[in-house]
C-alpha positions as CSV (number, residue, x, y, z in Angstrom):
1,M,0.0,0.0,0.0
2,N,1.1,3.6,-0.8
3,Q,0.1,6.5,1.2
4,T,-1.6,9.4,-0.6
5,R,-4.1,12.2,0.0
6,A,-7.6,13.0,-1.3
7,F,-9.9,16.0,-1.1
8,W,-13.2,15.5,0.7
9,V,-16.2,17.8,1.2
10,T,-16.7,17.1,4.9
11,A,-19.8,19.3,5.4
12,P,-21.6,22.1,3.4
13,G,-19.0,24.8,2.8
14,T,-16.1,22.8,4.3
15,G,-13.4,20.6,2.8
16,E,-10.2,19.0,3.9
17,L,-7.4,16.8,2.6
18,R,-7.6,13.3,4.1
19,P,-5.1,10.4,4.0
20,A,-5.8,7.6,1.6
21,T,-4.0,4.4,0.6
22,V,-3.4,3.2,-3.0
23,R,-2.6,-0.4,-3.7
24,D,-0.7,-1.9,-6.6
25,P,-2.9,-2.5,-9.6
26,G,-4.5,-5.9,-10.1
27,P,-5.4,-7.7,-13.4
28,G,-6.9,-5.2,-15.9
29,E,-6.1,-2.2,-13.7
30,L,-3.5,0.6,-13.7
31,R,-2.3,3.2,-11.3
32,V,-2.2,6.9,-12.1
33,R,-0.3,9.6,-10.3
34,T,-2.1,12.9,-10.8
35,L,-0.4,15.9,-12.4
36,F,-3.4,18.2,-12.6
37,S,-7.0,18.4,-11.7
38,G,-9.6,21.0,-12.6
39,I,-12.4,22.5,-10.5
40,S,-15.8,22.5,-12.2
41,R,-17.0,25.8,-10.8
42,G,-20.7,25.1,-11.4
43,T,-21.3,21.5,-10.3
44,E,-18.6,21.3,-7.8
45,S,-19.7,24.5,-6.1
46,L,-23.2,23.1,-5.6
47,V,-21.7,19.9,-4.2
48,F,-19.3,21.9,-1.9
49,Q,-22.2,24.0,-0.7
50,G,-24.4,20.9,0.0
51,R,-27.0,22.0,-2.6
52,V,-27.6,18.8,-4.4
53,P,-31.3,18.0,-3.9
54,E,-32.0,14.5,-2.4
55,S,-34.0,13.6,-5.5
56,Q,-30.8,13.9,-7.6
57,W,-28.3,12.1,-5.3
58,D,-28.2,9.0,-7.5
59,Q,-28.1,10.8,-10.8
60,M,-25.4,13.2,-9.6
61,R,-22.9,10.5,-8.6
62,A,-19.5,11.0,-10.1
63,P,-17.9,7.8,-11.7
64,F,-15.4,7.4,-8.8
65,Q,-17.2,9.2,-6.1
66,A,-16.7,8.0,-2.5
67,G,-19.1,8.8,0.3
68,E,-22.7,10.2,-0.1
69,F,-24.4,13.5,-0.5
70,P,-24.5,15.9,1.2
71,G,-21.2,14.7,2.7
72,P,-18.7,13.6,3.6
73,V,-18.1,13.0,-0.1
74,R,-15.1,12.8,-2.4
75,Y,-16.2,14.4,-5.6
76,G,-14.7,15.5,-8.9
77,Y,-14.2,14.4,-12.5
78,Q,-11.4,16.4,-14.2
79,N,-8.1,14.5,-13.5
80,V,-5.0,14.3,-15.6
81,G,-2.1,12.1,-14.6
82,R,0.5,9.7,-15.7
83,V,0.3,5.9,-15.5
84,D,3.1,4.6,-13.3
85,A,2.1,0.9,-12.9
86,V,0.0,-1.5,-14.9
87,G,-1.5,-4.8,-13.9
88,E,-1.6,-8.1,-15.7
89,G,-3.4,-8.0,-19.0
90,V,-3.0,-4.3,-19.5
91,E,-1.3,-3.0,-22.6
92,P,2.3,-2.3,-21.5
93,R,2.5,0.7,-23.7
94,L,0.1,2.5,-21.3
95,W,2.9,2.7,-18.7
96,G,4.3,6.2,-18.7
97,R,1.4,7.6,-20.8
98,A,-0.4,10.8,-19.8
99,V,-4.1,10.1,-19.4
100,F,-7.4,11.7,-18.6
101,C,-9.8,10.2,-16.1
102,L,-13.1,11.1,-14.5
103,F,-11.6,10.9,-11.0
104,P,-11.8,13.2,-8.0
105,H,-9.0,15.3,-6.6
106,Q,-6.5,12.8,-5.3
107,E,-2.8,12.4,-5.6
108,A,-2.8,8.8,-6.9
109,Y,-5.4,6.1,-7.6
110,V,-6.0,2.7,-9.2
111,V,-8.8,2.3,-11.8
112,P,-9.7,-0.2,-14.5
113,A,-7.6,0.4,-17.6
114,G,-10.8,1.2,-19.6
115,A,-11.5,4.2,-17.3
116,V,-8.7,6.3,-18.7
117,I,-8.2,7.9,-22.1
118,P,-4.6,8.5,-23.3
119,L,-4.0,12.1,-24.3
120,P,-3.6,12.6,-28.1
121,Q,-0.4,14.0,-29.5
122,G,-0.2,17.7,-29.1
123,L,-2.3,18.0,-26.0
124,P,-0.4,19.1,-22.9
125,P,-1.6,17.7,-19.6
126,S,-2.0,21.2,-18.3
127,R,-4.8,21.9,-20.9
128,A,-6.4,18.5,-20.7
129,V,-8.1,19.4,-17.4
130,L,-10.7,21.0,-19.7
131,A,-11.7,17.7,-21.2
132,A,-14.9,17.2,-19.1
133,N,-16.0,20.7,-20.0
134,M,-15.4,20.2,-23.7
135,E,-17.3,16.9,-23.5
136,T,-20.3,18.8,-22.0
137,A,-20.0,21.5,-24.8
138,V,-19.9,18.8,-27.5
139,N,-23.0,17.2,-26.1
140,A,-24.8,20.6,-25.8
141,V,-24.0,21.4,-29.5
142,W,-25.3,18.0,-30.5
143,D,-28.5,18.6,-28.6
144,A,-28.9,22.2,-29.9
145,G,-28.3,21.2,-33.6
146,P,-26.9,24.5,-34.9
147,S,-26.7,24.8,-38.7
148,V,-25.0,26.8,-41.4
149,G,-25.8,30.5,-41.2
150,D,-27.7,30.4,-37.9
151,R,-27.9,33.4,-35.5
152,I,-26.9,32.0,-32.1
153,V,-26.8,33.6,-28.7
154,V,-24.9,31.9,-25.8
155,I,-25.8,33.2,-22.4
156,G,-23.1,32.6,-19.9
157,A,-19.4,33.0,-20.6
158,G,-18.1,30.4,-18.2
159,V,-15.9,27.6,-19.4
160,V,-18.8,25.6,-20.9
161,G,-20.4,28.6,-22.5
162,L,-17.2,29.8,-24.1
163,L,-16.5,26.3,-25.4
164,I,-20.0,26.0,-26.8
165,A,-19.7,29.4,-28.5
166,R,-16.3,28.5,-29.9
167,L,-17.7,25.3,-31.5
168,C,-20.7,27.0,-32.9
169,R,-18.6,29.8,-34.4
170,R,-16.7,27.2,-36.5
171,I,-19.9,26.3,-38.4
172,P,-19.8,28.3,-41.6
173,G,-21.9,31.4,-41.8
174,T,-23.0,31.4,-38.1
175,R,-23.2,34.6,-36.2
176,V,-22.5,33.9,-32.5
177,H,-22.9,36.3,-29.6
178,L,-22.1,35.9,-26.0
179,V,-23.9,37.4,-23.1
180,D,-22.4,37.6,-19.6
181,P,-22.8,40.3,-16.9
182,A,-19.1,40.0,-15.8
183,P,-17.0,42.4,-17.9
184,E,-14.0,40.4,-16.8
185,R,-15.0,37.7,-19.3
186,R,-14.7,40.1,-22.3
187,E,-11.0,39.8,-22.8
188,V,-10.9,36.0,-22.9
189,A,-14.0,35.9,-25.1
190,E,-12.4,38.3,-27.6
191,R,-9.2,36.2,-27.7
192,L,-11.4,33.4,-28.9
193,G,-13.0,35.6,-31.5
194,L,-16.3,35.8,-29.7
195,P,-18.0,39.2,-29.2
196,L,-19.4,39.6,-25.7
197,V,-22.0,42.0,-24.2
198,T,-23.0,42.3,-20.6
199,S,-26.7,42.4,-21.2
200,T,-29.2,41.0,-23.7
201,K,-30.3,44.6,-24.2
202,R,-26.9,45.4,-25.7
203,L,-27.2,42.8,-28.5
204,P,-27.4,44.0,-32.1
205,G,-31.0,44.3,-33.3
206,S,-30.3,41.6,-36.0
207,V,-29.7,39.0,-33.2
208,R,-33.2,39.5,-31.7
209,D,-34.7,37.0,-34.1
210,A,-32.2,34.3,-33.1
211,D,-32.5,30.8,-34.5
212,L,-31.0,29.3,-31.3
213,V,-30.3,30.4,-27.7
214,I,-28.1,28.3,-25.5
215,H,-28.2,29.1,-21.7
216,A,-25.1,28.1,-19.7
217,S,-24.8,30.8,-17.1
218,G,-25.9,28.6,-14.1
219,N,-27.9,31.6,-12.9
220,P,-31.7,31.6,-13.1
221,S,-31.7,35.3,-13.9
222,G,-30.0,34.4,-17.2
223,L,-33.2,32.8,-18.4
224,E,-35.3,35.9,-18.0
225,G,-34.7,37.4,-21.4
226,A,-33.6,34.3,-23.3
227,L,-37.0,33.4,-24.8
228,D,-37.5,37.0,-26.0
229,L,-34.4,36.6,-28.2
230,L,-35.8,33.8,-30.3
231,G,-37.5,34.1,-33.6
232,P,-40.5,32.0,-34.6
233,E,-40.0,28.2,-34.1
234,G,-36.7,29.0,-32.4
235,T,-35.1,26.8,-29.7
236,L,-33.8,27.5,-26.2
237,V,-31.3,24.8,-25.0
238,E,-30.8,24.8,-21.2
239,V,-27.3,23.5,-20.2
240,S,-27.1,24.9,-16.7
241,W,-28.0,22.8,-13.7
242,F,-29.5,24.7,-10.7
243,G,-29.3,22.2,-7.9
244,D,-32.0,23.1,-5.3
245,R,-32.6,26.6,-6.6
246,P,-36.1,27.3,-7.9
247,V,-36.3,28.8,-11.5
248,S,-39.0,31.1,-12.8
249,L,-39.5,31.0,-16.5
250,P,-41.7,33.5,-18.4
251,L,-44.0,31.4,-20.6
252,G,-46.4,34.2,-21.5
253,G,-45.6,36.8,-24.2
254,N,-44.4,35.2,-27.4
255,F,-43.8,31.7,-26.1
256,H,-46.9,30.1,-27.6
257,S,-47.5,32.4,-30.5
258,R,-44.0,31.9,-31.8
259,R,-44.1,28.1,-31.0
260,L,-40.8,28.2,-29.2
261,T,-39.1,25.1,-27.9
262,I,-37.2,24.6,-24.7
263,R,-34.8,21.6,-24.6
264,S,-32.6,20.3,-21.8
265,S,-29.0,19.1,-22.3
266,Q,-27.1,17.0,-19.8
267,V,-23.7,15.3,-20.4
268,G,-24.6,12.2,-18.4
269,R,-26.5,11.0,-21.4
270,L,-25.5,11.0,-25.1
271,S,-27.6,13.1,-27.4
272,P,-30.3,10.8,-28.6
273,D,-29.4,10.9,-32.3
274,R,-25.8,9.9,-31.5
275,T,-26.6,6.9,-29.3
276,P,-26.8,4.3,-32.2
277,R,-23.1,5.0,-33.1
278,W,-21.4,6.8,-30.2
279,D,-20.5,5.8,-26.6
280,H,-19.0,7.9,-23.8
281,G,-15.5,6.8,-24.6
282,R,-15.7,7.9,-28.3
283,R,-17.2,11.3,-27.1
284,M,-14.4,11.9,-24.7
285,E,-11.8,11.0,-27.3
286,L,-13.4,13.7,-29.5
287,A,-13.2,16.2,-26.7
288,L,-9.5,15.6,-26.2
289,R,-8.8,15.9,-30.0
290,L,-10.7,19.2,-30.1
291,L,-8.6,20.5,-27.1
292,A,-5.3,19.3,-28.8
293,G,-6.1,21.3,-31.9
294,D,-6.9,24.6,-30.2
295,P,-4.1,26.1,-28.1
296,D,-6.1,29.3,-27.6
297,L,-8.1,27.4,-25.1
298,D,-5.3,27.7,-22.6
299,G,-6.9,31.1,-21.9
300,L,-9.7,29.3,-20.1
301,I,-7.4,28.4,-17.3
302,S,-7.8,31.4,-15.1
303,G,-5.5,30.3,-12.2
304,E,-3.5,27.6,-10.6
305,S,-2.9,26.5,-7.1
306,P,-1.0,23.6,-5.4
307,F,-3.0,20.7,-4.1
308,R,-2.2,21.5,-0.5
309,D,-4.3,24.7,-0.9
310,L,-7.4,23.0,-2.4
311,P,-9.6,23.3,0.7
312,T,-9.1,27.1,0.8
313,V,-9.3,27.5,-3.0
314,M,-12.6,25.5,-3.2
315,S,-14.2,27.6,-0.5
316,R,-13.2,30.8,-2.3
317,I,-14.4,29.6,-5.7
318,A,-17.7,28.1,-4.5
319,G,-18.4,31.3,-2.6
320,G,-18.2,33.3,-5.9
321,E,-15.7,35.8,-4.5
322,D,-14.0,36.2,-7.9
323,P,-16.3,36.5,-10.9
324,G,-13.3,36.3,-13.2
325,V,-12.6,32.6,-12.3
326,L,-13.0,30.2,-15.2
327,C,-11.3,26.8,-14.8
328,H,-9.0,26.8,-11.8
329,R,-6.3,24.2,-12.2
330,I,-4.8,22.3,-9.3
331,R,-1.1,21.3,-9.5
332,Y,0.1,18.1,-7.7
333,E,3.6,19.1,-6.7
334,A,4.4,15.7,-5.2
335,N,4.1,14.1,-8.6
336,E,5.9,16.6,-10.8
337,G,8.9,14.2,-11.1
338,V,6.7,11.5,-12.7
339,V,7.8,11.5,-16.3
340,A,7.3,9.2,-19.3
341,P,10.1,6.7,-20.0
């Protein structure tokens, strides 16, 4: 057994590093030493604050979660590390490879070999912490179904909103606009070629008959003006998850006369029209390839802290003290010497 540490939410608003043991991998398993993990500001903030409603405890379980909601619980799903041991029956070439895994914040861990995805060539481990966010964005774009020439508004310039807008902008002829009340987000949006306004009232008049609106702000107030932006037969796709917060949605006005559609998107399930051909592994491989081909996305990493500071960092981010935070990366100093052969 090897001694290591893991981050646990011990009570709403409180977290700590706890000792853990990691055994040698058995048949079909491998051991990973973490290089980086990422904080999912939206979902992890709700978990940290104890705001996962009891009705969603089963649905919200992370793949390698330990403990139960509301806590103590070990939660997270953005982990990048390097394989340092493989068990019997595992491809030997995986030894030394940098991999992504949907594992919580922990210095080292053992998982089945099929639970990791090797990073493609050209993707640095430091950027790969965005993989789960990119996977969410890919699924949201599949659910939304944007097409050539569409007028698209994305509300919420967090990591997922920015990635969705970036993917939509690459469809020929689309006009994509971002809305976020935090002016701190404008600089990173513009570096990605995405115009940002701080209010739907500031959008150009031509956008007010949008074909598609995607809401990813995580704030119920972001929905208030979303439906008013849609043209006849337009679609609003809801990507945010609000936990236990009630949401008021204005379904008067033009909602019925324009025959508007509201659609949910959730990364836990593949978009229905992809399920005959895709699985979760293929979708994650796509997310990693998209990250490898877009170095500008390094700008979505808004800060970095050592693992030892994670309890304090999580408290600050979950409390919303810094509106400029996008993806905050955690660095595992104890494993910095773990290199490929």
